[in-house]
C-alpha positions in Angstrom: 70.9 17.3 -22.8 72.9 15.1 -25.2 71.5 12.2 -27.2 73.1 8.8 -27.0 75.0 9.3 -30.3 76.8 12.4 -29.2 77.4 10.9 -25.7 78.9 7.8 -27.3 81.2 9.9 -29.4 82.4 11.9 -26.4 83.0 8.7 -24.5 85.2 7.4 -27.4 87.3 10.6 -27.0 87.8 9.4 -23.4 89.0 6.0 -24.7 85.7 4.3 -23.7 83.7 2.1 -26.1 80.3 2.1 -24.3 77.4 -0.2 -24.9 73.8 0.9 -24.6 73.4 -0.5 -21.1 76.5 1.4 -19.9 75.3 4.6 -21.5 71.8 4.2 -19.9 73.4 3.6 -16.5 75.6 6.6 -16.9 72.6 8.8 -17.7 70.7 7.3 -14.7 73.7 8.3 -12.5 73.5 11.8 -14.0 69.8 12.0 -13.0 70.5 10.8 -9.5 73.4 13.2 -9.1 71.3 16.1 -10.5 68.4 15.3 -8.1 70.6 14.7 -5.1 72.4 18.0 -5.7 69.2 19.9 -4.9 69.1 18.5 -1.3 72.8 17.7 -0.5 74.7 20.3 -2.6 76.9 17.5 -4.0 78.6 19.6 -6.6 79.0 23.4 -7.1 77.8 22.9 -10.7 74.0 22.9 -10.9 73.3 22.7 -14.7 72.8 19.1 -15.7 74.8 19.3 -18.9 77.7 21.0 -17.1 77.5 18.3 -14.4 78.0 15.7 -17.2 81.0 17.6 -18.7 82.7 19.0 -15.6 82.2 16.1 -13.3 81.4 12.8 -15.1 83.5 13.3 -18.2 86.3 14.7 -16.0 86.1 11.6 -13.8 86.3 9.4 -16.8 89.6 11.1 -17.9 91.4 8.3 -16.1 90.6 6.0 -19.1 92.9 8.2 -21.2 95.6 7.3 -18.7 94.7 3.6 -18.9 95.0 3.9 -22.7 98.3 5.7 -22.7 99.9 3.3 -20.3 98.3 0.2 -21.9 96.6 -0.9 -18.6 94.4 -3.9 -19.1 91.1 -2.8 -17.8 89.5 -6.2 -18.3 91.6 -7.5 -15.4 90.5 -7.2 -11.7 91.8 -3.9 -10.5 91.3 -3.0 -6.9 90.6 0.7 -6.6 89.7 3.0 -3.7 88.3 6.5 -4.3 89.3 8.6 -1.2 87.0 11.5 -0.3 84.6 10.4 -3.1 81.8 12.8 -2.2 79.1 12.3 -4.8 80.9 9.2 -6.1 83.3 11.2 -8.3 85.4 9.7 -9.9 84.5 6.3 -8.3 81.0 5.7 -9.7 81.7 6.7 -13.3 84.8 4.4 -13.2 82.8 1.5 -11.8 80.3 1.7 -14.6 83.0 0.8 -17.1 85.3 -1.4 -15.0 82.9 -4.2 -14.3 85.6 -6.8 -13.5 87.2 -4.6 -10.9 86.6 -3.9 -7.2 85.7 -0.2 -6.5 85.6 1.2 -2.9 84.0 4.6 -2.3 85.3 6.3 0.9 83.7 9.3 2.6 83.0 10.4 6.1 79.7 12.3 5.9 76.6 10.3 6.8 74.3 12.0 4.2 76.9 11.3 1.5 77.2 7.7 2.6 73.4 7.3 2.4 73.4 8.9 -1.1 76.2 6.6 -2.3 74.6 3.4 -0.9 71.3 4.3 -2.5 72.9 5.2 -5.8 75.0 2.0 -5.9 71.9 0.0 -5.3 69.8 1.7 -7.9 72.6 1.4 -10.5 73.2 -2.3 -9.5 76.9 -1.7 -9.0 77.7 -5.1 -7.8 81.5 -4.3 -8.0 81.2 -1.3 -5.7 81.4 -1.0 -1.9 80.8 2.1 0.2 83.1 2.8 3.2 82.3 5.2 5.9 85.1 7.0 7.9 88.0 9.4 7.8 90.8 8.3 5.5 93.4 8.6 8.2 91.5 6.1 10.4 90.3 3.7 7.7 93.9 3.4 6.3 95.0 1.9 9.7 92.7 -1.1 9.1 94.8 -4.0 7.9 92.2 -4.8 5.3 92.8 -1.5 3.5 96.3 -0.5 4.4 98.8 -1.0 1.6 96.3 -3.1 -0.4 94.9 -1.2 -3.5 96.3 -1.3 -7.0 95.0 2.3 -7.7 94.0 5.0 -5.3 92.1 8.0 -6.7 91.3 11.4 -5.3 89.5 14.3 -6.9 89.5 16.5 -3.9 90.4 20.2 -3.8 93.1 19.7 -1.2 96.8 20.3 -2.1 98.9 17.5 -3.4 101.0 17.3 -0.2 97.8 16.6 1.8 96.4 14.2 -0.7 99.7 12.3 -0.8 99.5 11.8 2.9 96.0 10.5 3.0 96.1 8.4 -0.2 99.5 6.6 -0.2 98.8 4.5 2.9 96.1 2.7 0.9 98.3 2.0 -2.1 100.2 -1.3 -2.4 103.8 -1.3 -3.3 104.0 -1.2 -7.0 100.6 0.4 -7.2 99.7 4.0 -8.2 97.9 7.0 -6.8 96.0 9.0 -9.4 95.2 12.6 -8.3 92.8 14.7 -10.4 94.2 18.2 -10.6 93.7 21.5 -12.4 95.9 24.5 -13.1 97.5 24.7 -9.7 99.1 21.3 -10.1 102.6 22.3 -10.9 102.8 24.9 -8.2 101.5 22.4 -5.6 103.8 19.7 -6.8 106.9 21.8 -6.1 105.8 22.0 -2.5 104.9 18.3 -2.2 107.8 16.4 -3.7 109.6 15.9 -0.4 106.4 14.7 1.2 105.8 12.2 -1.6 109.2 10.8 -1.2 108.8 10.5 2.6 105.6 8.6 2.0 107.5 6.0 -0.1 106.5 7.1 -3.6 107.8 9.0 -6.6 106.2 11.1 -9.3 105.7 8.8 -12.2 104.2 11.4 -14.5 101.6 14.0 -15.3 98.9 13.1 -17.9 97.3 16.1 -19.5 93.7 15.3 -20.2 91.5 16.1 -23.1 88.0 16.3 -21.6 85.3 16.6 -24.3 83.7 20.1 -24.4 85.7 21.3 -21.4 87.9 24.3 -22.1 89.9 24.2 -18.9 93.2 22.6 -17.9 92.8 19.1 -16.4 95.6 16.7 -15.6 96.3 13.5 -13.6 99.2 13.3 -11.3 100.5 9.7 -11.1 102.4 8.7 -8.0 104.1 5.3 -7.9 104.4 3.5 -4.5 107.9 2.2 -4.1 108.0 1.1 -0.5 105.8 1.1 2.6 106.3 4.1 4.8 107.0 3.3 8.4 104.1 5.2 9.7 100.6 4.1 8.7 99.0 7.4 9.6 101.5 10.3 9.4 98.8 12.9 10.0 
């Protein structure tokens, strides 16, 4: 397990200058995730240090995108994490975006219970847990076309993720999809769907995740207009 000094150094590589309180809450989340994993099988990774690297550090890769694009993270950014599972990437993001509103969306009851308990224990006052399928929740006027950033770190293909995430995104906002080595292959199949959903590919951000020797990237989709159908699926 890493000490706070090495953890702070790795966070700096992710463009995060963390204070002691933030680091302690991140480690507390790691412990909750590790413990919850034994009962709920939250991640395929079971080793605590690998959970930190492969899931928490990976989730925080979005801060490299914020840095590259000069996004002011001190402003109120409204974010929804679709299919959040164990709260990845939503909870790690919320730990360092205290001025923003973070919504965690999942459909499984046991997962919702874990997320609500975790948010309470970490005192994430900026975080709200939503229960339901993305296709249904997106039809709610409160959530349709209303988020600055929509994230998804699911294993589904880009074409499917575009369909379920873009309805949440406001015009001018972005969808940020966490992807691995199959990204470029999936993107070739998905470009027509992305256009039909009112968006364009704004770019691909290759990530440098500390201590992870695997390809990780963010696919950035820009919402240009509202598609005619709220729920194409």
